[in-house]
VMD Tcl script that draws the C-alpha trace (Angstrom):
set ca {
  {-111.75 15.16 195.84}
  {-113.43 17.14 198.54}
  {-112.37 20.75 198.99}
  {-110.92 20.94 195.47}
  {-112.46 23.25 192.95}
  {-113.77 22.18 189.59}
  {-111.24 22.23 186.76}
  {-108.06 22.01 188.96}
  {-105.07 20.08 187.50}
  {-103.23 17.67 189.82}
  {-99.40 18.17 189.90}
  {-97.52 15.95 187.44}
  {-100.63 14.95 185.41}
  {-101.58 16.05 181.95}
  {-104.11 18.89 181.85}
  {-107.70 17.79 181.66}
  {-110.30 19.93 179.93}
  {-112.99 21.16 182.33}
  {-116.43 19.86 181.44}
  {-119.50 21.36 183.10}
  {-121.91 18.87 184.50}
  {-125.40 19.54 183.15}
  {-128.53 19.21 185.21}
  {-130.07 15.78 185.30}
  {-132.19 15.12 182.29}
  {-135.38 13.33 182.94}
  {-135.01 11.73 179.56}
  {-131.91 9.72 180.64}
  {-132.45 6.23 181.86}
  {-130.64 6.19 185.20}
  {-131.90 2.86 186.40}
  {-129.78 1.52 189.24}
  {-127.37 -1.21 188.20}
  {-127.11 -0.02 184.64}
  {-123.48 0.35 183.44}
  {-124.33 2.98 180.86}
  {-126.91 5.74 180.91}
  {-128.53 6.53 177.59}
  {-131.18 9.14 176.93}
  {-134.60 7.64 176.66}
  {-134.98 9.35 173.36}
  {-131.97 7.33 171.97}
  {-133.75 4.11 172.70}
  {-136.46 5.32 170.48}
  {-133.87 6.38 167.78}
  {-134.72 10.01 168.22}
  {-132.02 12.64 167.41}
  {-129.85 13.61 170.43}
  {-130.09 17.14 171.75}
  {-127.33 19.57 170.71}
  {-125.88 19.88 174.17}
  {-125.39 16.10 174.27}
  {-123.39 16.20 171.01}
  {-121.11 18.82 172.52}
  {-120.54 16.62 175.56}
  {-119.53 13.64 173.37}
  {-117.06 15.75 171.37}
  {-115.48 17.03 174.58}
  {-115.09 13.46 175.82}
  {-113.33 12.44 172.60}
  {-110.97 15.43 172.91}
  {-110.14 14.38 176.47}
  {-109.28 10.81 175.36}
  {-107.06 12.09 172.54}
  {-105.19 14.37 174.94}
  {-104.60 11.53 177.38}
  {-103.30 9.24 174.61}
  {-100.87 11.90 173.36}
  {-99.61 12.52 176.88}
  {-99.01 8.78 177.40}
  {-97.02 8.45 174.15}
  {-94.79 11.35 175.12}
  {-93.99 9.95 178.54}
  {-93.16 6.43 177.12}
  {-90.57 7.58 174.48}
  {-87.13 5.98 175.36}
  {-83.98 8.13 175.63}
  {-81.38 7.88 172.82}
  {-78.95 4.88 173.33}
  {-75.50 5.56 174.76}
  {-72.39 4.72 172.62}
  {-71.22 1.10 172.92}
  {-68.08 0.63 174.98}
  {-65.31 -1.27 173.15}
  {-61.80 -2.30 174.17}
  {-59.04 -0.95 171.92}
  {-55.28 -1.33 171.53}
  {-53.25 1.63 170.34}
  {-50.78 0.62 167.61}
  {-47.26 1.88 168.31}
  {-44.03 1.26 166.32}
  {-41.84 -1.43 167.89}
  {-38.23 -2.54 167.36}
  {-38.68 -6.12 166.21}
  {-36.15 -8.80 165.40}
  {-37.59 -10.69 162.43}
  {-37.31 -14.45 162.58}
  {-38.36 -17.09 160.10}
  {-39.19 -20.66 161.12}
  {-38.11 -23.21 158.54}
  {-38.34 -27.00 158.49}
  {-35.11 -28.94 158.40}
  {-33.25 -32.13 159.21}
  {-30.04 -32.77 161.06}
  {-27.06 -34.26 159.29}
  {-23.67 -35.28 160.72}
  {-20.68 -33.02 160.46}
  {-18.65 -35.87 158.94}
  {-19.67 -39.25 157.59}
  {-17.02 -41.92 157.03}
  {-17.97 -45.21 155.40}
  {-15.40 -47.77 156.48}
  {-14.80 -50.16 153.55}
  {-12.45 -53.03 152.85}
  {-9.28 -52.09 150.97}
  {-7.86 -55.59 150.69}
  {-9.32 -59.01 150.06}
  {-9.60 -61.45 152.90}
  {-11.60 -63.02 155.69}
  {-12.63 -60.90 158.68}
  {-11.07 -62.43 161.77}
  {-12.20 -60.02 164.52}
  {-14.48 -57.05 165.22}
  {-12.64 -54.77 167.63}
  {-15.34 -52.27 168.65}
  {-18.72 -52.12 170.37}
  {-21.55 -51.12 168.07}
  {-23.20 -47.76 168.78}
  {-20.31 -46.32 170.80}
  {-17.96 -43.43 170.23}
  {-14.66 -44.23 168.57}
  {-11.52 -42.18 168.13}
  {-9.63 -41.46 164.96}
  {-7.14 -44.29 164.35}
  {-8.94 -46.76 166.63}
  {-8.86 -50.38 165.38}
  {-12.21 -51.66 164.14}
  {-11.67 -54.93 162.21}
  {-8.87 -57.41 161.64}
  {-8.67 -59.12 158.23}
  {-6.53 -62.24 157.82}
  {-3.00 -60.79 157.40}
  {-1.11 -64.02 156.56}
  {-1.07 -63.65 152.75}
  {-0.03 -60.05 152.98}
  {2.68 -60.79 155.51}
  {4.10 -63.34 153.10}
  {3.99 -60.84 150.27}
  {5.85 -58.35 152.43}
  {8.51 -60.88 153.29}
  {9.04 -61.61 149.59}
  {9.31 -57.89 148.85}
  {11.89 -57.46 151.58}
  {13.96 -60.31 150.07}
  {13.68 -58.83 146.61}
  {14.92 -55.53 147.93}
  {17.93 -57.19 149.55}
  {18.76 -58.91 146.27}
  {18.46 -55.63 144.41}
  {20.75 -53.92 146.88}
  {23.37 -56.66 146.41}
  {23.11 -56.46 142.65}
  {23.52 -52.70 142.79}
  {26.62 -53.00 144.94}
  {28.28 -55.36 142.45}
  {27.28 -53.15 139.53}
  {28.87 -50.12 141.14}
  {32.15 -51.99 141.62}
  {32.13 -53.10 137.98}
  {31.46 -49.59 136.80}
  {34.24 -48.13 138.95}
  {36.73 -50.76 137.76}
  {35.81 -50.21 134.13}
  {36.36 -46.48 134.53}
  {39.87 -47.03 135.88}
  {40.79 -49.54 133.18}
  {39.61 -47.45 130.28}
  {41.99 -44.69 131.29}
  {44.84 -47.15 130.83}
  {43.36 -48.52 127.63}
  {42.90 -51.98 129.07}
  {39.17 -52.29 128.33}
  {37.18 -51.10 125.41}
  {34.71 -48.27 125.45}
  {31.91 -50.77 124.94}
  {32.80 -52.66 128.10}
  {32.88 -49.41 129.99}
  {29.44 -48.41 128.74}
  {28.02 -51.82 129.61}
  {29.30 -51.49 133.17}
  {27.72 -48.06 133.55}
  {24.39 -49.32 132.19}
  {24.42 -52.30 134.54}
  {24.87 -49.95 137.49}
  {21.89 -47.83 136.49}
  {19.77 -50.93 135.92}
  {20.64 -52.18 139.38}
  {19.67 -48.81 140.86}
  {16.28 -48.98 139.12}
  {15.73 -52.55 140.26}
  {16.44 -51.47 143.83}
  {13.92 -48.63 143.59}
  {11.31 -51.03 142.21}
  {12.02 -53.48 145.00}
  {11.60 -50.74 147.56}
  {8.25 -49.73 146.03}
  {7.07 -53.36 146.05}
  {8.09 -53.65 149.67}
  {6.19 -50.46 150.56}
  {3.09 -51.69 148.71}
  {3.21 -54.98 150.55}
  {3.63 -53.16 153.83}
  {0.61 -50.89 153.06}
  {-1.57 -53.85 152.12}
  {-0.56 -55.59 155.30}
  {-1.56 -52.45 157.20}
  {-4.97 -52.50 155.49}
  {-5.68 -55.84 157.12}
  {-6.11 -53.86 160.36}
  {-9.07 -51.58 159.65}
  {-9.03 -48.32 161.62}
  {-11.49 -45.46 162.05}
  {-10.71 -42.51 159.74}
  {-12.48 -39.96 161.98}
  {-13.66 -39.56 165.54}
  {-17.36 -40.05 166.00}
  {-20.13 -42.52 166.74}
  {-20.04 -45.84 164.98}
  {-23.18 -47.71 164.00}
  {-23.79 -51.38 163.57}
  {-21.24 -53.61 161.85}
  {-22.15 -54.45 158.25}
  {-20.16 -57.72 158.35}
  {-19.38 -60.33 160.95}
  {-16.37 -62.49 161.73}
  {-15.77 -65.02 159.00}
  {-17.14 -62.85 156.19}
  {-15.06 -62.53 153.05}
  {-14.51 -58.94 151.96}
  {-13.10 -57.61 148.72}
  {-11.33 -54.46 147.75}
  {-12.72 -54.47 144.19}
  {-16.30 -54.15 145.47}
  {-15.18 -51.97 148.39}
  {-17.21 -54.01 150.85}
  {-18.86 -51.75 153.48}
  {-17.80 -52.71 156.99}
  {-19.31 -49.95 159.17}
  {-20.15 -46.21 159.21}
  {-18.70 -43.61 161.55}
  {-20.51 -40.27 161.94}
  {-19.18 -37.20 163.67}
  {-22.19 -35.66 165.45}
  {-20.46 -32.86 167.34}
  {-20.98 -30.32 165.88}
  {-24.12 -31.08 163.88}
  {-25.42 -29.65 160.61}
  {-29.07 -28.64 160.12}
  {-30.15 -28.46 156.48}
  {-33.21 -26.26 155.81}
  {-35.18 -25.16 152.77}
  {-36.65 -21.72 152.15}
  {-38.87 -20.55 149.33}
  {-37.01 -18.62 146.65}
  {-39.80 -16.00 146.74}
  {-39.13 -15.36 150.43}
  {-35.41 -15.02 149.77}
  {-36.04 -12.44 147.03}
  {-38.55 -10.51 149.19}
  {-36.09 -10.43 152.07}
  {-33.38 -9.02 149.80}
  {-35.77 -6.33 148.52}
  {-36.63 -5.33 152.08}
  {-32.92 -5.02 152.88}
  {-32.30 -2.89 149.81}
  {-35.31 -0.67 150.58}
  {-34.13 -0.14 154.16}
  {-37.28 -1.57 155.73}
  {-35.16 -4.01 157.69}
  {-31.49 -4.10 158.59}
  {-29.02 -6.80 159.53}
  {-29.38 -8.45 162.93}
  {-25.69 -8.11 163.69}
  {-22.17 -8.77 162.51}
  {-21.01 -12.18 161.37}
  {-23.24 -15.18 160.76}
  {-26.96 -15.01 161.44}
  {-28.03 -16.68 164.68}
  {-30.33 -19.70 164.56}
  {-32.44 -21.34 167.27}
  {-33.68 -24.90 167.08}
  {-36.99 -26.49 168.09}
  {-37.09 -30.27 168.16}
  {-39.98 -32.39 166.95}
  {-41.45 -32.65 170.46}
  {-41.84 -28.86 170.68}
  {-38.89 -28.21 173.03}
  {-36.28 -25.58 172.22}
  {-32.71 -26.78 171.94}
  {-30.67 -24.94 174.59}
  {-27.63 -24.20 172.41}
  {-27.77 -21.70 169.57}
  {-26.25 -22.16 166.14}
  {-25.06 -20.03 163.25}
  {-26.07 -19.94 159.60}
  {-23.13 -21.20 157.54}
  {-24.23 -20.61 153.96}
  {-27.13 -20.26 151.52}
  {-26.97 -22.34 148.38}
  {-26.31 -20.47 145.14}
  {-28.92 -22.35 143.12}
  {-32.68 -22.96 143.33}
  {-34.05 -26.49 143.28}
  {-36.11 -26.61 140.06}
  {-38.39 -29.28 141.46}
  {-39.43 -27.47 144.66}
  {-38.54 -23.83 143.94}
  {-36.63 -23.61 147.22}
  {-33.10 -22.75 148.32}
  {-30.98 -24.87 150.68}
  {-29.64 -23.27 153.87}
  {-27.23 -24.92 156.29}
  {-26.66 -24.07 159.96}
  {-24.12 -25.45 162.41}
  {-25.01 -26.36 166.02}
  {-22.81 -27.63 168.85}
  {-23.88 -31.06 170.09}
  {-21.62 -31.96 173.04}
  {-24.12 -34.28 174.73}
  {-25.24 -36.02 171.54}
  {-28.91 -35.05 171.96}
  {-29.21 -34.24 168.26}
  {-29.15 -37.39 166.15}
  {-28.62 -37.56 162.39}
  {-31.85 -37.42 160.39}
  {-33.89 -35.75 163.15}
  {-36.75 -33.51 161.96}
  {-36.47 -30.03 163.49}
  {-37.71 -26.46 163.01}
  {-35.09 -23.75 162.80}
  {-35.77 -20.11 163.69}
  {-33.45 -17.85 161.74}
  {-32.88 -14.18 162.56}
  {-33.47 -12.46 159.23}
  {-33.02 -8.87 160.35}
  {-34.39 -6.03 162.48}
  {-37.44 -3.88 161.71}
  {-37.17 -0.65 163.73}
  {-40.76 0.47 162.93}
  {-42.76 -2.73 163.14}
  {-46.54 -2.42 163.62}
  {-48.09 -5.30 165.55}
  {-51.84 -5.91 165.78}
  {-53.26 -8.55 168.16}
  {-54.64 -11.55 166.31}
  {-58.02 -11.15 168.06}
  {-58.36 -7.77 166.33}
  {-57.83 -9.17 162.83}
  {-60.70 -10.83 160.97}
  {-60.95 -12.24 157.46}
  {-63.79 -11.72 155.05}
  {-65.28 -14.28 152.67}
  {-62.43 -13.73 150.22}
  {-59.84 -14.33 152.92}
  {-58.71 -10.68 153.04}
  {-57.69 -9.64 156.57}
  {-59.24 -6.49 158.04}
  {-59.59 -4.68 161.37}
  {-62.14 -2.32 162.90}
  {-60.49 0.98 163.92}
  {-61.88 3.87 165.98}
  {-61.18 7.19 164.23}
  {-60.85 10.66 165.76}
  {-64.64 11.11 165.70}
  {-65.10 7.91 167.72}
  {-66.67 6.20 164.75}
  {-65.81 2.69 163.59}
  {-63.85 2.29 160.35}
  {-63.03 -0.90 158.49}
  {-59.39 -1.17 157.37}
  {-58.13 -3.80 154.92}
  {-54.69 -5.07 155.98}
  {-51.60 -6.61 154.44}
  {-49.99 -8.99 156.93}
  {-46.47 -10.36 156.79}
  {-46.25 -13.00 159.52}
  {-47.35 -13.88 163.03}
  {-45.22 -12.69 165.93}
  {-46.36 -14.45 169.08}
  {-50.07 -13.57 169.47}
  {-49.95 -10.65 167.02}
  {-49.81 -10.03 163.29}
  {-47.01 -8.01 161.73}
  {-48.91 -5.57 159.50}
  {-47.21 -3.81 156.60}
  {-50.18 -1.94 155.09}
  {-53.55 -0.64 156.31}
  {-52.57 0.50 159.81}
  {-50.83 3.69 160.93}
  {-49.08 4.47 164.22}
  {-51.59 5.72 166.79}
  {-54.59 3.88 165.35}
  {-57.01 2.39 167.89}
  {-57.80 -1.18 166.88}
  {-60.89 -2.77 168.44}
  {-60.08 -6.07 170.12}
  {-63.03 -6.36 172.55}
  {-66.69 -5.97 171.68}
  {-66.32 -6.64 167.97}
  {-69.70 -8.37 167.84}
  {-71.50 -5.28 169.12}
  {-70.35 -2.72 166.54}
  {-70.49 -2.12 162.81}
  {-68.60 0.28 160.54}
  {-69.95 3.80 160.99}
  {-71.23 3.26 164.54}
  {-70.30 5.66 167.34}
  {-68.45 3.93 170.17}
  {-66.76 4.69 173.46}
  {-63.18 3.36 173.21}
  {-61.47 2.23 176.41}
  {-58.13 0.43 176.85}
  {-58.55 -3.32 176.40}
  {-58.23 -5.48 179.48}
  {-55.17 -7.26 178.06}
  {-53.45 -4.12 176.75}
  {-50.12 -3.33 178.29}
}
mol new
graphics top color blue
foreach p $ca { graphics top sphere $p radius 0.5 }
foreach p [lrange $ca 0 end-1] q [lrange $ca 1 end] { graphics top cylinder $p $q radius 0.2 }
display resetview
């Protein structure tokens, strides 16, 4: 540059060593158009002068300085900590529920069977409708039984007449024996005849009652209120009491039972948790139960747990539980597959971790990445109990106040320094 002195350093550039320009050497080939100028002596392989060696060394020093300056200016700054979304684990009061498979069963089941022999004359109900207790269902031919009843009534009348005569004979014999008119034997015979007549009358009454009952059995009635299914026999069919011919089935579906099965191991674990104080009862009285039908909809009316069976099924290793649900509209049908949610108890210090923050290794062991107090990532192995909505209930491996990473898991590894921020979905 014009006006600048030799050896000046421009601002912001690396320092350049000052090199004095020697006087032109007549031995250098300075032919116009030549890219390089070499001493004429070099073309003849003559040794270079000493001053030329110094100039070459200075040029090499300048290139080395420029290269070092360029490497220092291109070095990148240290990377900033990766930003990750975290959720702070806090103890929560949680009502523990267990979802169990089950099937509905009617509150009462009455199989209507024939109690007398005969031909079915009429069916007195509409199949698939509700019937009341005592409502007439079938009529079996009553003629033979009416005749039997009439004969029993006549036999009773005869027995009553015989008893009346026997009483008169006994009374007369008692009066005559006082006067010595009849013998003691005649008196005893009269008394015995009276007692025999009394027994015959009682037998006649029993036969009459039996005939009346059998006649009543010819009109088949419903033993309970409920919904009746299809008729098992039609008019004209012959039914028998010995085989107890099935006529129809009445089921009481309001209320409705739900029979469930639970693993015996879960029952024992639940009892241990109660004894250890980790959970407490959900309330007084029977445990509350909610019902989810097979189509995924929740039944609007709640039920109560009635009992837990006292024995374990040796074939399945499970225990039977039974709940009772109101069914006023008849939505629940017998034999329906359902899922029951039972309130097992209350955990006052439950620790919930979002499912997105829990990963499993190759062995299937669940773990989470946690940010410690030094903002470094730690791997924590977990022990999970069950899912609660979109979270895991964790019993071991997590402490209150821990920051669990739920966003940016792919960008970090254990031991890395991170910048934790509240996750976008954290409440």
